[in-house]
C-alpha positions in Angstrom: 64.8 106.6 83.5 66.3 105.3 86.7 69.9 105.0 87.7 71.5 103.0 90.5 74.4 104.6 92.4 76.7 102.6 94.7 79.2 104.2 97.2 82.5 102.5 96.9 84.1 104.7 99.5 82.3 105.9 102.7 83.6 109.5 102.0 82.0 109.6 98.5 79.2 112.0 97.8 76.2 110.9 95.7 75.9 112.9 92.5 73.2 115.5 92.5 71.6 118.3 90.5 72.6 121.6 91.9 69.4 123.4 90.7 66.1 122.4 89.3 66.3 122.2 85.5 70.1 121.4 85.5 71.0 118.8 82.8 74.2 117.6 84.5 74.6 116.0 87.9 77.7 117.1 89.8 80.5 114.6 90.4 82.7 115.0 93.4 86.4 114.1 94.2 86.8 111.5 96.9 90.4 112.6 97.6 92.4 115.8 98.1 95.1 116.6 95.6 97.1 119.3 93.8 96.7 119.2 90.0 99.9 120.9 88.8 99.9 123.1 85.7 100.1 120.9 82.6 99.4 117.7 84.6 96.8 115.0 83.8 95.2 112.8 86.4 92.3 110.3 86.9 90.4 111.7 89.8 88.4 109.1 91.8 84.8 109.8 92.7 84.3 106.8 95.0 81.0 105.8 93.2 79.8 103.4 90.6 76.6 104.0 88.5 74.5 101.5 86.7 72.6 103.1 83.9 69.9 101.5 81.7 70.7 99.9 78.3 70.3 102.4 75.5 72.0 105.2 77.5 75.5 106.5 77.9 77.0 108.7 80.6 78.9 111.7 79.3 81.4 113.4 81.6 81.7 117.2 81.0 83.6 120.1 82.5 82.2 122.3 85.3 82.1 125.8 83.8 83.6 127.6 86.8 86.9 125.6 87.1 87.1 125.3 83.3 86.8 129.0 82.5 88.4 130.5 85.6 91.4 128.0 86.0 91.7 125.9 82.8 90.6 122.7 84.4 89.2 120.5 81.6 87.8 116.9 81.6 89.4 114.3 79.2 87.4 111.8 77.4 84.1 111.1 79.0 81.9 108.4 77.4 80.8 105.7 79.8 78.9 102.7 78.4 75.8 101.3 80.1 77.6 98.0 80.7 80.3 99.6 82.8 79.7 99.3 86.6 83.2 100.2 88.0 84.2 103.4 89.7 83.7 106.6 87.8 87.1 108.1 87.4 87.3 111.6 85.9 90.2 112.4 83.6 91.3 116.0 84.3 94.0 118.2 82.9 95.2 121.6 84.2 95.6 123.9 81.2 96.1 126.9 83.5 99.3 128.5 84.6 98.9 127.8 88.3 98.6 124.6 90.3 95.0 123.8 91.2 94.0 122.4 94.6 91.1 119.9 94.6 89.6 119.2 98.0 87.8 116.1 99.1 84.1 116.6 98.3 84.8 119.3 95.7 82.8 119.3 92.5 85.1 118.2 89.7 82.8 117.5 86.7 79.3 116.8 85.7 77.6 113.7 84.3 74.9 113.9 81.6 72.9 110.8 80.6 72.2 110.6 76.9 69.9 108.2 75.1 71.9 106.5 72.3 71.1 104.1 69.4 73.3 101.3 68.1 73.5 101.8 64.3 73.3 99.0 61.7 76.6 99.1 59.8 76.5 99.0 56.0 79.9 99.1 54.1 79.6 100.9 50.7 81.9 101.8 47.9 80.7 105.4 47.7 79.0 107.7 50.1 76.0 109.8 49.1 76.9 113.4 48.0 76.1 116.2 50.4 76.3 120.0 50.1 79.4 119.9 52.4 81.3 117.0 51.0 84.6 116.5 52.8 85.0 120.1 53.8 85.8 120.5 57.4 87.9 122.5 59.9 86.7 126.0 59.0 85.5 125.2 55.5 82.3 127.2 56.1 84.1 130.3 57.2 84.1 132.3 60.4 81.2 134.7 59.6 
């Protein structure tokens, strides 16, 4: 699989894998900002990516900022036909404001092969061993 990346801002950093074997490529902020506690933003990356048909880009948290400071990504499915700037939705769930510097890693992007299902409307669904049980129905242990 090959992707095309276009810089929309001269200060943008091209996504890259930090280590061999990494699944996600790091995405970087193209601006400096303070993300206040409880605040949500769309953080620009300054890049656009063209991915092949049959794939989607999934935006995920960086584990460090997520676990240490409560910085989480919001919604992150990007379709193959989208060629605009990658904006990363972020929310600060931590108690302290969080400074994002220009060029800082803010999220990671993973490319996932996807299929388009054929839709069949039915009157009844096949029975399963789970049925409609959800949200803890299988217990905690």
